[in-house]
SETI-907034 format. One line per 2 residues: number of its first residue (from 0); their letters; for each residue x, y, z of C-alpha. Coordinates in pm, whole numbers, plus 50000, padded with zeros to 5 digits. Layout:
# SETI-907034
NUM	A	X Y Z | ...;
***
This chain:
# SETI-907034
0	ML	42609 61646 88970 | 42509 61881 89251;
2	LE	42654 62224 89171 | 42482 62451 89424;
4	LS	42261 62410 89728 | 42077 62698 89899;
6	IR	41896 62642 90229 | 41676 62901 90397;
8	NY	41502 62878 90737 | 41545 62501 90754;
10	AL	41575 62377 91115 | 41880 62559 91261;
12	IE	41993 62693 90925 | 41900 63056 90866;
14	NL	42048 63121 90523 | 42315 62900 90371;
16	SL	42448 62881 90015 | 42702 62620 89911;
18	SF	42882 62550 89584 | 43023 62206 89508;
20	DG	43282 62050 89283 | 43302 61695 89156;
22	GF	43500 61422 89328 | 43487 61333 89697;
24	TI	43342 61585 89944 | 43314 61516 90317;
26	LS	43127 61701 90590 | 43262 61682 90941;
28	GE	43190 61852 91270 | 43113 61795 91635;
30	TG	42822 61572 91728 | 42507 61784 91717;
32	AG	42663 62052 91496 | 42396 61999 91231;
34	KS	42545 61756 90979 | 42218 61563 90976;
36	II	42036 61891 90899 | 42238 61929 90579;
38	VG	42147 61573 90483 | 41784 61641 90574;
40	AL	41776 61951 90354 | 41927 61752 90067;
42	SF	41671 61475 90121 | 41399 61743 90117;
44	IL	41502 61876 89775 | 41532 61519 89644;
46	GG	41167 61445 89728 | 41182 61323 90087;
48	KA	40881 61358 90313 | 40873 61661 90545;
50	GG	40632 61852 90765 | 40605 62204 90900;
52	DI	40826 62110 91198 | 41137 62153 90980;
54	IR	41072 62528 90951 | 41307 62741 91157;
56	SG	41139 62875 91469 | 41000 63225 91420;
58	TD	40964 63201 91040 | 40672 63111 90815;
60	EA	40836 62891 90554 | 41148 62693 90471;
62	SV	41297 62652 90125 | 41575 62455 89961;
64	SA	41702 62520 89609 | 41954 62328 89401;
66	VI	42139 62369 89074 | 42211 62027 88927;
68	GV	42431 61947 88631 | 42305 61671 88400;
70	AK	42572 61485 88203 | 42529 61463 87827;
72	DN	42524 61081 87842 | 42258 61058 88116;
74	AD	41985 60931 87883 | 41753 60832 88171;
76	VR	41697 61179 88313 | 41708 61348 87971;
78	SW	41432 61114 87852 | 41229 61182 88168;
80	LA	41254 61557 88111 | 41176 61532 87739;
82	ER	40857 61335 87808 | 40735 61626 88022;
84	DI	40859 61907 87796 | 41099 62030 88064;
86	PL	41405 62187 87897 | 41758 62172 88030;
88	DY	41937 62504 88069 | 42252 62543 87861;
90	GN	42334 62902 87950 | 42471 63096 87655;
92	DG	42603 62787 87479 | 42267 62663 87348;
94	NN	42181 62297 87311 | 42523 62177 87207;
96	GN	42503 61835 87371 | 42714 61934 87672;
98	EG	42614 61927 88037 | 42282 62099 88098;
100	KL	42153 62244 88423 | 41838 62181 88624;
102	FV	41708 62440 88868 | 41504 62276 89142;
104	RR	41324 62454 89425 | 41102 62326 89704;
106	LI	40943 62524 89985 | 40709 62435 90270;
108	KA	40488 62667 90475 | 40396 62640 90841;
110	SG	40051 62520 90734 | 40216 62215 90576;
112	RS	40146 62324 90218 | 40443 62293 89987;
114	SI	40543 62400 89636 | 40788 62228 89403;
116	YI	40944 62361 89084 | 41178 62213 88825;
118	QN	41297 62482 88581 | 41022 62705 88733;
120	IP	40758 62453 88621 | 40535 62331 88909;
122	QS	40575 61959 88987 | 40421 61704 89220;
124	LH	40619 61546 89502 | 40598 61213 89320;
126	DL	40747 61360 89002 | 41023 61533 89197;
128	GD	41118 61203 89359 | 41112 61022 89023;
130	CM	41338 61279 88860 | 41587 61306 89147;
132	AL	41609 60926 89177 | 41766 60929 88831;
134	LF	42042 61163 88952 | 42107 61089 89322;
136	DL	42141 60800 89563 | 42110 60909 89926;
138	HG	42212 60659 90192 | 42166 60734 90558;
140	QH	41929 60655 90841 | 41598 60537 90689;
142	QH	41710 60664 90349 | 41786 60359 90137;
144	ES	41479 60356 89919 | 41662 60275 89596;
146	LM	41836 59976 89753 | 41502 59843 89885;
148	RP	41326 59830 89548 | 41366 59499 89359;
150	QI	41311 59678 89026 | 41635 59866 89098;
152	HR	41808 59534 89170 | 41705 59417 88821;
154	RY	41851 59733 88675 | 42181 59687 88862;
156	LD	42215 59326 88744 | 42135 59416 88383;
158	RF	42390 59696 88384 | 42657 59470 88532;
160	AG	42576 59205 88271 | 42566 59453 87983;
162	LA	42199 59376 87925 | 42052 59726 87953;
164	DE	41998 59758 87577 | 41868 59402 87543;
166	AA	41625 59454 87832 | 41504 59780 87676;
168	AY	41450 59602 87342 | 41251 59329 87518;
170	NR	41045 59597 87695 | 40954 59759 87362;
172	VF	40835 59426 87219 | 40641 59351 87539;
174	IQ	40462 59686 87521 | 40383 59632 87153;
176	LA	40239 59289 87236 | 40023 59434 87516;
178	EK	39885 59699 87280 | 39805 59440 87011;
180	KK	39630 59217 87266 | 39422 59509 87386;
182	LL	39317 59586 87029 | 39227 59221 86966;
184	ES	39027 59211 87289 | 38835 59514 87171;
186	SE	38772 59351 86834 | 38636 59040 87000;
188	KS	38355 59218 87179 | 38009 59097 87086;
190	QW	37877 59186 86744 | 37584 59357 86912;
192	ER	37813 59589 87110 | 38011 59683 86801;
194	DT	37698 59734 86592 | 37548 59951 86865;
196	RI	37863 60160 86877 | 37873 60195 86499;
198	DM	37505 60300 86489 | 37566 60562 86758;
200	LK	37869 60698 86576 | 37687 60706 86241;
202	YA	37399 60898 86400 | 37645 61156 86532;
204	VD	37821 61188 86196 | 37489 61229 86014;
206	EI	37357 61479 86267 | 37671 61693 86241;
208	AE	37676 61669 85860 | 37307 61771 85837;
210	AR	37380 62078 86050 | 37627 62207 85787;
212	IR	37841 62374 86049 | 38063 62662 85944;
214	PG	38365 62763 86157 | 38301 63091 86340;
216	EM	37926 63067 86286 | 37825 63059 86653;
218	RE	38019 63376 86729 | 37856 63557 86433;
220	LT	37506 63437 86525 | 37553 63541 86886;
222	AE	37642 63894 86771 | 37345 63905 86533;
224	SA	37107 63781 86801 | 37224 64053 87037;
226	RL	37174 64313 86763 | 36823 64197 86669;
228	SG	36695 64144 87022 | 36828 64487 87125;
230	YE	36691 64663 86816 | 36491 64935 86994;
232	KL	36775 65044 87221 | 37027 65022 86937;
234	AG	36812 65230 86700 | 36749 65490 86969;
236	FV	37119 65526 87051 | 37222 65556 86685;
238	EQ	36943 65801 86591 | 37018 66024 86889;
240	GA	37390 66010 86814 | 37330 66095 86449;
242	AF	37116 66392 86549 | 37384 66528 86782;
244	FC	37652 66476 86522 | 37499 66599 86198;
246	EE	37134 66704 86209 | 37090 66970 86477;
248	SA	37201 67329 86434 | 37461 67281 86708;
250	SV	37584 66951 86566 | 37948 66850 86532;
252	LN	37923 66865 86153 | 37777 67221 86154;
254	FA	38048 67343 86391 | 38314 67180 86173;
256	RK	38170 67343 85859 | 38159 67692 86018;
258	TR	38507 67654 86164 | 38648 67552 85827;
260	SL	38488 67856 85655 | 38630 68097 85913;
262	ID	38983 67953 85905 | 38980 67947 85524;
264	SA	38912 68324 85536 | 39180 68378 85802;
266	AG	39438 68181 85600 | 39373 68415 85307;
268	ID	39507 68696 85527 | 39788 68506 85706;
270	GA	39946 68218 85518 | 40101 68090 85843;
272	LG	39759 67938 85915 | 39797 67706 85614;
274	PL	39890 67388 85810 | 39608 67447 86056;
276	QK	39369 67517 85766 | 39458 67172 85620;
278	RI	39403 66993 85952 | 39063 67160 85996;
280	AD	38969 67067 85640 | 39067 66704 85711;
282	LY	38860 66715 86030 | 38561 66846 85836;
284	YE	38585 66574 85569 | 38619 66307 85839;
286	AE	38312 66447 86019 | 38120 66454 85691;
288	DI	38218 66090 85627 | 38112 65984 85979;
290	AG	37781 66167 85932 | 37720 65976 85609;
292	EL	37794 65640 85772 | 37569 65719 86069;
294	RS	37280 65807 85835 | 37342 65493 85630;
296	YS	37360 65269 85940 | 37045 65430 86085;
298	HG	36848 65392 85761 | 36960 65030 85731;
300	LS	36838 64932 86078 | 36523 64725 86077;
302	FD	36361 64475 86307 | 36296 64136 86153;
304	PD	36123 63904 86402 | 36142 63613 86160;
306	RL	36520 63652 86128 | 36557 63677 86508;
308	EA	36363 63354 86549 | 36576 63182 86282;
310	VE	36898 63300 86449 | 36789 63184 86791;
312	NR	36678 62846 86656 | 37014 62803 86482;
314	LA	37201 62897 86800 | 36991 62651 86999;
316	KL	37080 62376 86753 | 37451 62457 86772;
318	QK	37434 62467 87152 | 37271 62123 87148;
320	LK	37550 61988 86927 | 37808 62151 87152;
322	KK	37660 61985 87461 | 37662 61646 87289;
324	YA	37992 61657 87105 | 38208 61948 87225;
326	QD	38154 62010 87596 | 38525 62074 87654;
328	SG	38580 62289 87347 | 38665 62609 87537;
330	NE	38563 62944 87388 | 38298 62990 87117;
332	AQ	38560 63029 86845 | 38657 62665 86900;
334	VE	38307 62510 86921 | 38256 62441 86552;
336	EA	38608 62302 86510 | 38555 62069 86809;
338	IL	38222 61939 86675 | 38371 61879 86330;
340	AY	38673 61708 86492 | 38437 61478 86679;
342	AA	38270 61386 86351 | 38610 61312 86190;
344	AA	38714 61094 86486 | 38379 60913 86476;
346	DA	38426 60845 86104 | 38771 60698 86173;
348	EI	38637 60477 86453 | 38353 60355 86230;
350	ET	38609 60255 85971 | 38822 60077 86233;
352	LS	38528 59891 86388 | 38390 59797 86047;
354	SL	38724 59654 85939 | 38800 59466 86261;
356	DE	38663 59142 86131 | 38887 59167 85827;
358	NR	39191 59254 86039 | 39132 59010 86327;
360	EK	39315 58720 86166 | 39607 58941 86073;
362	LA	39614 59085 86426 | 39605 58738 86584;
364	AE	39897 58630 86366 | 40096 58938 86469;
366	IK	40027 58860 86835 | 40149 58502 86793;
368	AL	40470 58629 86635 | 40523 58884 86912;
370	ER	40454 58622 87178 | 40722 58399 87030;
372	EV	40961 58695 87025 | 40882 58781 87389;
374	VA	40943 58419 87497 | 41273 58403 87306;
376	RA	41397 58738 87429 | 41295 58659 87788;
378	AS	41477 58325 87774 | 41789 58498 87647;
380	LT	41769 58757 87926 | 41719 58487 88190;
382	AR	42015 58284 88064 | 42252 58579 88053;
384	RK	42131 58708 88390 | 42203 58369 88546;
386	EK	42551 58373 88393 | 42631 58710 88553;
388	AA	42438 58686 88881 | 42705 58477 89055;
390	AL	42985 58703 88928 | 42803 59009 89061;
392	SD	42749 58840 89397 | 43116 58733 89422;
394	SI	43238 59082 89333 | 43017 59245 89594;
396	VA	43111 58990 89865 | 43480 59053 89801;
398	IL	43437 59427 89849 | 43212 59382 90155;
400	AA	43485 59177 90319 | 43727 59466 90271;
402	LG	43462 59703 90410 | 43437 59521 90744;
404	MA	43165 59271 90658 | 43389 58965 90622;
406	GA	43120 58718 90729 | 42859 58858 90495;
408	RF	42707 58658 90213 | 42538 58829 89919;
410	AV	42324 58665 89653 | 42117 58766 89355;
412	SL	41788 58577 89372 | 41670 58498 89020;
414	EP	41336 58316 89021 | 41063 58272 88759;
416	KP	40761 58492 88804 | 40470 58312 88976;
418	KG	40264 58120 88722 | 39926 58259 88627;
420	EG	39652 58005 88546 | 39918 57739 88508;
422	KK	40110 57939 88250 | 40446 58108 88266;
424	VY	40417 58480 88332 | 40615 58746 88148;
426	GP	40652 59101 88276 | 40770 59428 88124;
428	WG	41135 59334 88186 | 41134 58960 88139;
430	AD	41022 58643 88313 | 41241 58686 88622;
432	EI	41180 58800 88979 | 41513 58955 89077;
434	EF	41603 59055 89430 | 41923 59106 89628;
436	LI	41959 58894 89942 | 42218 58921 90219;
438	SA	42332 58754 90532 | 42523 59013 90730;
440	NK	42669 58763 90975 | 42814 58416 90941;
442	GE	42564 58137 90992 | 42255 58347 90930;
444	PL	42026 58267 90635 | 42000 58493 90332;
446	KE	41714 58743 90364 | 41586 59056 90192;
448	LA	41807 59361 90248 | 41536 59558 90428;
450	RI	41488 59285 90690 | 41839 59241 90820;
452	AS	42071 59529 90731 | 42137 59836 90944;
454	GG	42187 60186 90808 | 42565 60161 90815;
456	EL	42560 59815 90658 | 42327 59930 90382;
458	SR	42558 60221 90305 | 42852 59984 90274;
460	IM	42647 59745 90059 | 42560 60032 89827;
462	LA	42926 60138 89817 | 43017 59784 89718;
464	IK	42747 59770 89448 | 42844 60107 89305;
466	SV	43213 60016 89312 | 43142 59696 89118;
468	LA	42924 59878 88862 | 43196 60141 88815;
470	GP	43473 59882 88791 | 43618 59691 88495;
472	AS	43400 59382 88561 | 43084 59577 88480;
474	NG	42955 59582 88124 | 42715 59875 88160;
476	PD	42732 60229 88300 | 42557 60336 88619;
478	TI	42393 60666 88527 | 42340 60793 88885;
480	ET	42578 61089 88905 | 42582 61175 89277;
482	LV	42602 60952 89586 | 42551 61065 89946;
484	FD	42663 60844 90238 | 42562 60942 90589;
486	EI	42618 60640 90813 | 42888 60451 90626;
488	DT	43138 60482 90914 | 42898 60348 91179;
490	GI	43069 60079 91387 | 43396 60070 91194;
492	GG	43751 60187 91248 | 44114 60093 91191;
494	EV	44192 59903 90872 | 43824 59875 90776;
496	AV	43787 60254 90784 | 44097 60289 90569;
498	SV	43949 60041 90322 | 43617 60225 90315;
500	AR	43804 60549 90250 | 44000 60388 89966;
502	YL	43685 60261 89794 | 43511 60596 89837;
504	AE	43808 60779 89687 | 43826 60536 89395;
506	LS	43453 60562 89326 | 43471 60943 89340;
508	KQ	43687 60938 89027 | 43369 60853 88835;
510	KQ	43094 60986 89061 | 43035 61292 89275;
512	LF	43047 61166 89634 | 42934 61325 89961;
514	CI	43008 61160 90292 | 42923 61266 90647;
516	TH	43190 61114 90869 | 43352 61124 91212;
518	LA	43660 60930 91097 | 43980 61109 91006;
520	SI	44096 60821 90788 | 43793 60879 90562;
522	AS	43798 61259 90580 | 44165 61274 90482;
524	KA	44096 61103 90148 | 43844 61365 90034;
526	DN	43901 61619 89759 | 43689 61878 89940;
528	HL	43632 61922 90313 | 43339 62112 90466;
530	KV	43306 62170 90840 | 42961 62202 90996;
532	EK	42944 62421 91307 | 42694 62577 91543;
534	QS	42730 62949 91609 | 42548 63196 91829;
536	AG	42361 63472 91650 | 42218 63704 91912;
538	ER	41990 63492 92126 | 41965 63219 91859;
540	VI	42188 62933 91746 | 42245 62874 91377;
542	TT	42423 62605 91177 | 42697 62715 90936;
544	VK	42922 62535 90690 | 43281 62636 90625;
546	PL	43515 62503 90351 | 43849 62392 90495;
548	SG	44194 62379 90341 | 44554 62395 90453;
550	DE	44611 62436 90826 | 44240 62464 90903;
552	RK	44177 62124 90749 | 44479 61981 90927;
554	AE	44342 62110 91258 | 44000 61953 91189;
556	IA	44157 61617 91103 | 44356 61640 91428;
558	RM	44035 61707 91622 | 43875 61403 91459;
560	LS	44174 61193 91562 | 44204 61292 91927;
562	GG	43939 61549 92013 | 44195 61828 92022;
564	EG	44483 61990 91834 | 44783 61850 92020;
566	EI	45123 61828 91857 | 45100 61452 91806;
568	AL	44748 61475 91659 | 44853 61754 91424;
570	KH	45155 61553 91310 | 44939 61247 91245;
572	AG	44684 61464 91060 | 44960 61603 90841;
574	EL	45076 61250 90760 | 44721 61148 90662;
576	LG	44687 61454 90442 | 45030 61415 90292;
578	F	45177 61741 90423;
***
């Protein structure tokens, strides 16, 4: 459910923030006030295409943000988010299974570059569209993508028929079968190919084992190589430092010794110097300890050309192994682990390839069993889909008639998938090609929705479909939580408009509905009324949105009825609103 929408520098909108409730919300206003801009901004945040021309003149970027509530039973979107490790926000309540929130933001710059975030995690435009399609249906001019996709038609039919779980179970078996077939295909490669692969893997395992790699070794050898190859400079620095610190008459150690002697004498006269005497004594002992370590380190330094050569040879060998088996290992601390992991994976693959012959018969038997299960499940799906297809069509036709499309015919086309190589074809969701067909006018043949329906007709078709799926005849829930209708009142009026309003109001009891309308009979049925207006702001014009209630709403309904606020129009508006 859409909870908040914030629009900034989008077309004529300078800065607009809106909060929404559930139920039925309508947007009204004069022609050209900017209602389509609100829909455009909503389409933008839902993944619609947009260019730099939507940016408000005089600004560098436009942005739209939304706060979206996700119902606890919306398994589709929750699964989508979980697969991508995107958490829902539960505020201070924690993950208690209640409604979570999604924070979505999209901005576009004048250059055309855009950025998209879900829960502050960058996303692609494709992923944004996928996620929002699980939450919203937007129906307006050129915005009926969900109704145009046959895979969505299959989903609608299965939900109406109560087959969502059965279809999902079939899909799991189908995927398992595909994976088994792929494994069998791999096992049936030529013996020469498998032997070649095994030999290559064995060589790698042996080479890595012979190297006796120790985690962290490369980092240690790199440090030792630097120390040995820089011996002369290192020895010079340490010897000079040791001389300054402890060997010369003006060394740190000599000064510390003299200072300690003097302060010891002073403390014998004034006991108040006791704490300072202790600190100086500690300093002296620390200096003496450092001096000892410097002498020890200096005496222990030696140049061993044989060791340097051995270190560099070992590093070269490890680098060679890294290039062959751990190119993407990252930093040096991970090189040895990556090489050893490669060896472990190679060992596992050798075992798999070596045992393929033994497992092939078992694998083939499993495939046969899964194929029989796929055929049986697909047949069951087809039979039950055919049983419910006519009922779905009849239910939709009945509602379309009430919505001003009395001559329309609607059908669910259920055909077998085209045969491949003379054999029946099974897909991820069964053996059926499912598509909705319609004839909008009496006497015309049934055709695909996209070929014959106008924007307003498509909106009414979607209203009919959603009403059926939400009604008692449906055996499965429709998980889309928010519907937006832009052109649903195109070309209608009178009793048809009243009927459309009634169906919208009824559907809004289960869904959040937004409708852009010019008809008072529709607007009067809404739970929430927003008025879109143009206002002058200095030398610019901006679009604003104002919530209406009471007399203000009554006046707007009157304007929608007659173009003004006459006494008769106001009276009629009051009757429509029930006050």
